[in-house]
Every structure is written in C-alpha cells, then in structure tokens.
N, CA, C and O atoms as a printed pandas DataFrame, in Angstrom:
     atom_number atom_name residue_name chain_id  residue_number  x_coord  y_coord  z_coord
0              1         N          MET        A               1  159.956   91.946  168.978
1              2        CA          MET        A               1  160.076   93.817  169.207
2              3         C          MET        A               1  158.671   94.094  170.077
3              4         O          MET        A               1  157.557   93.667  169.776
4              5         N          ARG        A               2  158.917   94.682  170.902
5              6        CA          ARG        A               2  157.940   95.350  171.529
6              7         C          ARG        A               2  157.141   96.639  170.896
7              8         O          ARG        A               2  157.716   97.638  170.464
8              9         N          LYS        A               3  155.797   96.458  170.914
9             10        CA          LYS        A               3  155.253   97.598  170.598
10            11         C          LYS        A               3  155.881   98.913  170.504
11            12         O          LYS        A               3  155.928   99.527  169.437
12            13         N          GLN        A               4  156.248   99.249  171.331
13            14        CA          GLN        A               4  156.489  100.466  171.439
14            15         C          GLN        A               4  157.946  100.650  171.012
15            16         O          GLN        A               4  158.344  101.806  170.867
16            17         N          GLU        A               5  158.584   99.871  170.845
17            18        CA          GLU        A               5  159.816   99.677  170.021
18            19         C          GLU        A               5  159.855   99.939  168.734
19            20         O          GLU        A               5  160.727  100.560  168.126
20            21         N          LEU        A               6  158.690   99.351  168.243
21            22        CA          LEU        A               6  157.975   99.188  166.688
22            23         C          LEU        A               6  157.522  100.554  166.195
23            24         O          LEU        A               6  157.561  100.826  164.995
24            25         N          VAL        A               7  157.152  101.297  166.987
25            26        CA          VAL        A               7  156.357  102.466  166.870
26            27         C          VAL        A               7  157.469  103.546  166.742
27            28         O          VAL        A               7  157.378  104.457  165.919
28            29         N          HIS        A               8  158.576  103.401  167.630
29            30        CA          HIS        A               8  159.411  104.217  167.524
30            31         C          HIS        A               8  160.152  104.333  166.321
31            32         O          HIS        A               8  160.556  105.434  165.948
32            33         N          LEU        A               9  160.482  102.724  165.330
33            34        CA          LEU        A               9  160.999  102.562  164.827
34            35         C          LEU        A               9  160.277  102.841  163.180
35            36         O          LEU        A               9  160.972  102.908  162.166
36            37         N          HIS        A              10  159.037  102.953  163.187
37            38        CA          HIS        A              10  157.949  103.392  162.278
38            39         C          HIS        A              10  158.220  104.760  162.140
39            40         O          HIS        A              10  158.138  105.353  161.064
40            41         N          GLY        A              11  158.490  105.192  163.030
41            42        CA          GLY        A              11  158.511  107.124  163.115
42            43         C          GLY        A              11  159.628  107.421  162.571
43            44         O          GLY        A              11  159.552  108.146  161.579
44            45         N          LEU        A              12  161.132  106.932  163.068
45            46        CA          LEU        A              12  162.326  106.970  162.234
46            47         C          LEU        A              12  162.401  106.836  160.659
47            48         O          LEU        A              12  162.954  107.697  159.974
48            49         N          LEU        A              13  161.706  105.502  160.034
49            50        CA          LEU        A              13  161.595  105.370  159.207
50            51         C          LEU        A              13  160.819  106.342  158.242
51            52         O          LEU        A              13  161.251  106.601  157.119
52            53         N          VAL        A              14  159.529  106.919  158.794
53            54        CA          VAL        A              14  158.795  107.602  158.165
54            55         C          VAL        A              14  159.642  109.282  158.054
55            56         O          VAL        A              14  159.390  110.097  157.168
56            57         N          GLU        A              15  160.439  109.450  158.937
57            58        CA          GLU        A              15  161.270  110.753  159.144
58            59         C          GLU        A              15  162.232  110.462  157.692
59            60         O          GLU        A              15  162.328  111.290  156.786
60            61         N          VAL        A              16  162.842  109.236  157.694
61            62        CA          VAL        A              16  163.997  109.061  156.827
62            63         C          VAL        A              16  163.240  109.140  155.318
63            64         O          VAL        A              16  163.581  109.777  154.321
64            65         N          THR        A              17  162.274  108.395  155.498
65            66        CA          THR        A              17  161.192  108.756  153.662
66            67         C          THR        A              17  161.082  109.786  153.608
67            68         O          THR        A              17  161.683  110.336  152.685
68            69         N          GLN        A              18  160.371  110.530  154.422
69            70        CA          GLN        A              18  160.260  112.007  154.296
70            71         C          GLN        A              18  161.538  113.064  153.616
71            72         O          GLN        A              18  161.523  113.971  152.784
72            73         N          SER        A              19  162.477  112.496  154.344
73            74        CA          SER        A              19  163.626  113.507  154.193
74            75         C          SER        A              19  164.257  113.240  152.430
75            76         O          SER        A              19  164.723  114.073  151.652
76            77         N          LEU        A              20  164.019  111.655  152.237
77            78        CA          LEU        A              20  164.594  111.054  150.916
78            79         C          LEU        A              20  163.743  111.738  149.986
79            80         O          LEU        A              20  164.367  112.249  149.056
80            81         N          VAL        A              21  162.530  111.894  149.965
81            82        CA          VAL        A              21  161.647  112.468  149.396
82            83         C          VAL        A              21  161.747  113.910  148.928
83            84         O          VAL        A              21  161.435  114.249  147.786
84            85         N          ASP        A              22  162.233  114.814  149.939
85            86        CA          ASP        A              22  162.167  116.104  149.748
86            87         C          ASP        A              22  163.414  116.414  149.505
87            88         O          ASP        A              22  163.531  117.638  149.448
88            89         N          GLU        A              23  164.770  115.649  149.273
89            90        CA          GLU        A              23  165.838  115.627  148.652
90            91         C          GLU        A              23  165.346  115.673  147.255
91            92         O          GLU        A              23  165.567  116.668  146.566
92            93         N          GLY        A              24  164.651  114.590  146.770
93            94        CA          GLY        A              24  164.189  114.318  145.704
94            95         C          GLY        A              24  165.183  113.000  145.124
95            96         O          GLY        A              24  165.323  112.718  143.934
96            97         N          THR        A              25  165.886  112.214  146.397
97            98        CA          THR        A              25  166.575  111.157  146.358
98            99         C          THR        A              25  165.550  109.861  145.734
99           100         O          THR        A              25  165.957  108.966  144.993
100          101         N          ILE        A              26  164.244  110.004  146.197
101          102        CA          ILE        A              26  163.368  109.018  145.924
102          103         C          ILE        A              26  161.982  109.514  145.466
103          104         O          ILE        A              26  161.515  110.645  145.597
104          105         N          SER        A              27  161.356  108.290  144.832
105          106        CA          SER        A              27  159.968  109.312  144.779
106          107         C          SER        A              27  159.055  109.434  145.633
107          108         O          SER        A              27  158.992  108.771  146.668
108          109         N          ALA        A              28  158.290  110.261  145.294
109          110        CA          ALA        A              28  157.184  110.786  146.206
110          111         C          ALA        A              28  155.767  109.317  146.116
111          112         O          ALA        A              28  154.894  109.018  146.931
112          113         N          GLU        A              29  156.086  108.782  144.895
113          114        CA          GLU        A              29  155.262  107.634  144.815
114          115         C          GLU        A              29  155.377  106.875  145.985
115          116         O          GLU        A              29  154.363  106.704  146.662
116          117         N          ILE        A              30  156.623  106.312  146.395
117          118        CA          ILE        A              30  156.413  105.504  147.902
118          119         C          ILE        A              30  156.084  105.960  148.948
119          120         O          ILE        A              30  155.905  105.284  149.961
120          121         N          LYS        A              31  155.943  107.277  148.858
121          122        CA          LYS        A              31  155.253  107.674  150.220
122          123         C          LYS        A              31  153.888  107.470  150.389
123          124         O          LYS        A              31  153.281  106.960  151.331
124          125         N          ASN        A              32  153.241  108.244  148.671
125          126        CA          ASN        A              32  151.827  107.757  148.740
126          127         C          ASN        A              32  151.451  106.247  148.894
127          128         O          ASN        A              32  150.345  105.938  149.339
128          129         N          GLU        A              33  152.588  105.083  148.437
129          130        CA          GLU        A              33  151.991  103.963  148.758
130          131         C          GLU        A              33  152.082  103.310  150.174
131          132         O          GLU        A              33  151.516  102.295  150.579
132          133         N          TYR        A              34  153.056  104.268  150.912
133          134        CA          TYR        A              34  153.099  104.150  152.412
134          135         C          TYR        A              34  151.443  104.896  152.741
135          136         O          TYR        A              34  150.512  104.274  153.253
136          137         N          VAL        A              35  151.410  105.841  152.453
137          138        CA          VAL        A              35  150.061  106.181  153.210
138          139         C          VAL        A              35  148.720  105.850  152.373
139          140         O          VAL        A              35  147.877  106.742  152.277
140          141         N          ALA        A              36  148.557  104.936  151.930
141          142        CA          ALA        A              36  147.654  104.316  151.369
142          143         C          ALA        A              36  147.701  102.744  152.556
143          144         O          ALA        A              36  146.694  102.035  152.559
144          145         N          LEU        A              37  148.397  102.517  153.085
145          146        CA          LEU        A              37  148.357  101.692  154.177
146          147         C          LEU        A              37  147.343  102.011  155.299
147          148         O          LEU        A              37  146.526  101.193  155.722
148          149         N          ASP        A              38  147.464  103.191  155.705
149          150        CA          ASP        A              38  146.816  103.906  156.237
150          151         C          ASP        A              38  146.868  103.469  157.851
151          152         O          ASP        A              38  145.832  103.278  158.487
152          153         N          THR        A              39  148.069  103.347  158.376
153          154        CA          THR        A              39  148.559  103.506  159.506
154          155         C          THR        A              39  149.754  104.228  159.406
155          156         O          THR        A              39  150.751  103.907  158.759
156          157         N          ASN        A              40  149.483  105.830  160.509
157          158        CA          ASN        A              40  150.407  106.773  160.585
158          159         C          ASN        A              40  151.448  106.073  162.303
159          160         O          ASN        A              40  151.124  105.415  163.291
160          161         N          ALA        A              41  152.628  106.664  161.842
161          162        CA          ALA        A              41  153.558  106.436  162.627
162          163         C          ALA        A              41  153.287  106.832  163.825
163          164         O          ALA        A              41  153.787  106.205  164.759
164          165         N          TYR        A              42  152.351  108.073  164.110
165          166        CA          TYR        A              42  152.071  108.340  165.597
166          167         C          TYR        A              42  150.681  108.012  166.007
167          168         O          TYR        A              42  150.052  108.647  166.853
168          169         N          SER        A              43  150.244  106.980  165.355
169          170        CA          SER        A              43  148.935  106.183  165.941
170          171         C          SER        A              43  149.500  105.495  166.899
171          172         O          SER        A              43  150.239  104.578  166.541
172          173         N          ILE        A              44  149.392  105.637  167.744
173          174        CA          ILE        A              44  150.320  104.654  169.043
174          175         C          ILE        A              44  148.937  103.511  169.198
175          176         O          ILE        A              44  149.237  102.354  169.494
176          177         N          HIS        A              45  147.687  103.797  169.029
177          178        CA          HIS        A              45  146.634  103.183  169.672
178          179         C          HIS        A              45  146.316  102.039  168.132
179          180         O          HIS        A              45  145.415  101.202  168.191
180          181         N          GLU        A              46  147.042  102.167  167.079
181          182        CA          GLU        A              46  146.548  101.296  165.872
182          183         C          GLU        A              46  147.426   99.906  166.754
183          184         O          GLU        A              46  148.204  100.057  167.696
184          185         N          SER        A              47  147.019   98.588  166.119
185          186        CA          SER        A              47  147.413   97.480  166.378
186          187         C          SER        A              47  149.194   97.238  165.875
187          188         O          SER        A              47  149.660   97.649  164.813
188          189         N          LYS        A              48  149.786   96.654  166.695
189          190        CA          LYS        A              48  151.302   96.154  166.665
190          191         C          LYS        A              48  151.376   95.786  165.173
191          192         O          LYS        A              48  152.049   96.413  164.355
192          193         N          SER        A              49  150.629   94.720  164.903
193          194        CA          SER        A              49  150.739   94.255  163.768
194          195         C          SER        A              49  150.472   95.310  162.208
195          196         O          SER        A              49  151.043   95.166  161.127
196          197         N          ASP        A              50  149.692   96.080  162.487
197          198        CA          ASP        A              50  149.385   97.209  161.558
198          199         C          ASP        A              50  151.176   98.140  161.336
199          200         O          ASP        A              50  151.820   98.338  160.305
200          201         N          HIS        A              51  151.397   98.408  162.378
201          202        CA          HIS        A              51  152.574   99.246  162.489
202          203         C          HIS        A              51  154.020   98.064  161.916
203          204         O          HIS        A              51  154.948   98.402  161.181
204          205         N          GLU        A              52  153.852   97.015  162.381
205          206        CA          GLU        A              52  154.919   95.982  161.791
206          207         C          GLU        A              52  154.588   95.841  160.203
207          208         O          GLU        A              52  155.504   95.454  159.476
208          209         N          GLU        A              53  153.514   96.093  159.721
209          210        CA          GLU        A              53  153.089   95.814  158.423
210          211         C          GLU        A              53  154.004   97.262  157.439
211          212         O          GLU        A              53  154.647   97.047  156.412
212          213         N          ALA        A              54  153.828   98.697  158.096
213          214        CA          ALA        A              54  154.362   99.727  157.491
214          215         C          ALA        A              54  155.614   99.076  157.871
215          216         O          ALA        A              54  155.901   98.290  156.969
216          217         N          VAL        A              55  156.387   99.054  158.696
217          218        CA          VAL        A              55  158.014   99.554  159.047
218          219         C          VAL        A              55  158.122   98.367  158.026
219          220         O          VAL        A              55  158.625   98.789  156.984
220          221         N          LEU        A              56  157.805   96.932  157.955
221          222        CA          LEU        A              56  158.266   96.239  156.515
222          223         C          LEU        A              56  157.887   96.821  155.227
223          224         O          LEU        A              56  158.499   96.494  154.210
224          225         N          PHE        A              57  157.028   97.567  155.201
225          226        CA          PHE        A              57  156.765   98.111  153.784
226          227         C          PHE        A              57  157.997   99.188  153.577
227          228         O          PHE        A              57  158.625   99.330  152.528
228          229         N          LEU        A              58  158.185   99.835  154.666
229          230        CA          LEU        A              58  159.084  101.364  154.344
230          231         C          LEU        A              58  160.728  100.581  154.447
231          232         O          LEU        A              58  161.601  101.057  153.721
232          233         N          ALA        A              59  161.058   99.492  155.283
233          234        CA          ALA        A              59  162.280   99.132  155.029
234          235         C          ALA        A              59  162.499   98.576  153.894
235          236         O          ALA        A              59  163.554   98.832  153.314
236          237         N          ALA        A              60  161.572   97.707  153.331
237          238        CA          ALA        A              60  161.861   96.834  152.234
238          239         C          ALA        A              60  161.930   98.006  150.920
239          240         O          ALA        A              60  162.942   98.177  150.241
240          241         N          THR        A              61  160.771   98.678  150.749
241          242        CA          THR        A              61  161.056   99.640  149.515
242          243         C          THR        A              61  162.008  100.453  149.600
243          244         O          THR        A              61  162.689  100.683  148.600
244          245         N          LEU        A              62  162.307  101.155  150.973
245          246        CA          LEU        A              62  163.835  101.987  150.883
246          247         C          LEU        A              62  164.906  101.054  150.770
247          248         O          LEU        A              62  165.837  101.482  150.086
248          249         N          SER        A              63  165.038  100.034  151.183
249          250        CA          SER        A              63  166.521   99.018  150.952
250          251         C          SER        A              63  166.361   98.964  149.262
251          252         O          SER        A              63  167.216   99.644  148.694
252          253         N          ALA        A              64  165.297   98.187  148.264
253          254        CA          ALA        A              64  165.183   98.268  147.592
254          255         C          ALA        A              64  165.535   99.502  146.401
255          256         O          ALA        A              64  166.297   99.261  145.464
256          257         N          THR        A              65  164.918  100.741  146.571
257          258        CA          THR        A              65  164.960  101.767  145.941
258          259         C          THR        A              65  166.616  102.293  145.990
259          260         O          THR        A              65  167.335  102.529  145.019
260          261         N          LEU        A              66  166.970  102.396  147.483
261          262        CA          LEU        A              66  168.720  102.830  147.882
262          263         C          LEU        A              66  169.556  102.136  147.012
263          264         O          LEU        A              66  170.407  102.643  146.281
264          265         N          GLU        A              67  169.239  100.785  147.135
265          266        CA          GLU        A              67  170.311   99.529  146.447
266          267         C          GLU        A              67  170.423   99.898  144.746
267          268         O          GLU        A              67  171.422  100.057  144.044
268          269         N          GLU        A              68  168.907   99.961  144.398
269          270        CA          GLU        A              68  168.829  100.733  142.798
270          271         C          GLU        A              68  169.747  101.765  142.289
271          272         O          GLU        A              68  170.380  101.762  141.233
272          273         N          LEU        A              69  169.691  103.048  143.649
273          274        CA          LEU        A              69  170.305  103.829  143.194
274          275         C          LEU        A              69  171.742  103.959  143.264
275          276         O          LEU        A              69  172.370  104.782  142.598
276          277         N          THR        A              70  172.329  103.030  144.186
277          278        CA          THR        A              70  173.713  102.815  144.539
278          279         C          THR        A              70  174.164  102.495  143.288
279          280         O          THR        A              70  175.135  103.107  142.844
280          281         N          GLU        A              71  173.484  101.412  142.466
281          282        CA          GLU        A              71  173.970  100.419  141.771
282          283         C          GLU        A              71  174.026  101.565  140.496
283          284         O          GLU        A              71  174.978  101.716  139.730
284          285         N          GLU        A              72  173.119  102.101  140.490
285          286        CA          GLU        A              72  173.287  103.063  139.130
286          287         C          GLU        A              72  174.391  104.155  139.255
287          288         O          GLU        A              72  175.197  104.516  138.398
288          289         N          GLN        A              73  174.261  104.509  140.290
289          290        CA          GLN        A              73  175.488  105.375  140.431
290          291         C          GLN        A              73  177.299  104.741  140.435
291          292         O          GLN        A              73  178.301  105.409  140.178
292          293         N          SER        A              74  177.229  103.285  140.811
293          294        CA          SER        A              74  178.447  102.650  140.611
294          295         C          SER        A              74  178.757  102.364  138.865
295          296         O          SER        A              74  179.893  102.316  138.393
296          297         N          ALA        A              75  177.396  102.183  138.009
297          298        CA          ALA        A              75  177.866  101.950  136.773
298          299         C          ALA        A              75  178.137  103.128  136.171
299          300         O          ALA        A              75  178.953  103.048  135.252
300          301         N          ILE        A              76  177.627  104.376  136.451
301          302        CA          ILE        A              76  178.150  105.643  135.713
302          303         C          ILE        A              76  179.375  105.768  136.196
303          304         O          ILE        A              76  180.260  105.792  135.340
304          305         N          SER        A              77  179.782  105.875  137.569
305          306        CA          SER        A              77  180.962  106.074  137.744
306          307         C          SER        A              77  182.105  104.987  137.431
307          308         O          SER        A              77  183.235  105.151  137.890
308          309         N          ALA        A              78  181.829  104.027  136.748
309          310        CA          ALA        A              78  182.982  102.833  136.476
310          311         C          ALA        A              78  183.439  103.267  135.520
311          312         O          ALA        A              78  182.785  104.016  134.794
312          313         N          PRO        A              79  184.846  102.873  135.226
313          314        CA          PRO        A              79  185.578  103.215  134.060
314          315         C          PRO        A              79  185.240  102.578  132.710
315          316         O          PRO        A              79  185.882  102.883  131.706
C-alpha cells in the first residue's frame, strides 16, 4: 500500500474510532492507547511505518472490541 493510501486509511480509522467513543460504543481508553503511539493521522511527514503501526493497532483493536460487543449482544438476545 502506498503511503498516501495508508495515511487516508489511518484518517478514516481515527474518525470511526472517535465516532464510536462519542457514541459510548467503545471505551475512551482505546483512543488513549492510540494517542500514546504518538502518530497523528494528519501528520503526513511521519514515516510510512509509523502510520502502518497506527493503522494496524486501530484495525485490530476496533475489530476485537466490536466482535466482543457483537458476541455479548448475541448472547443476550439468544432464546
């Protein structure tokens, strides 16, 4: 993936994360862990590997968290 595409994906994942935090769907702790990586989605001068690390963190964390929430909701609604 080219750096420009990676930076764009990074920005999208940050927006999704912020939206889910604002809705209360996921914990703000996830956002805090992301901020600790110290790579902003709009810091285009950061290295490609820094953006890749942030993208992988956000994608993996969001995926695991949302999967867990889905499983909990399925267990609650199961007869």
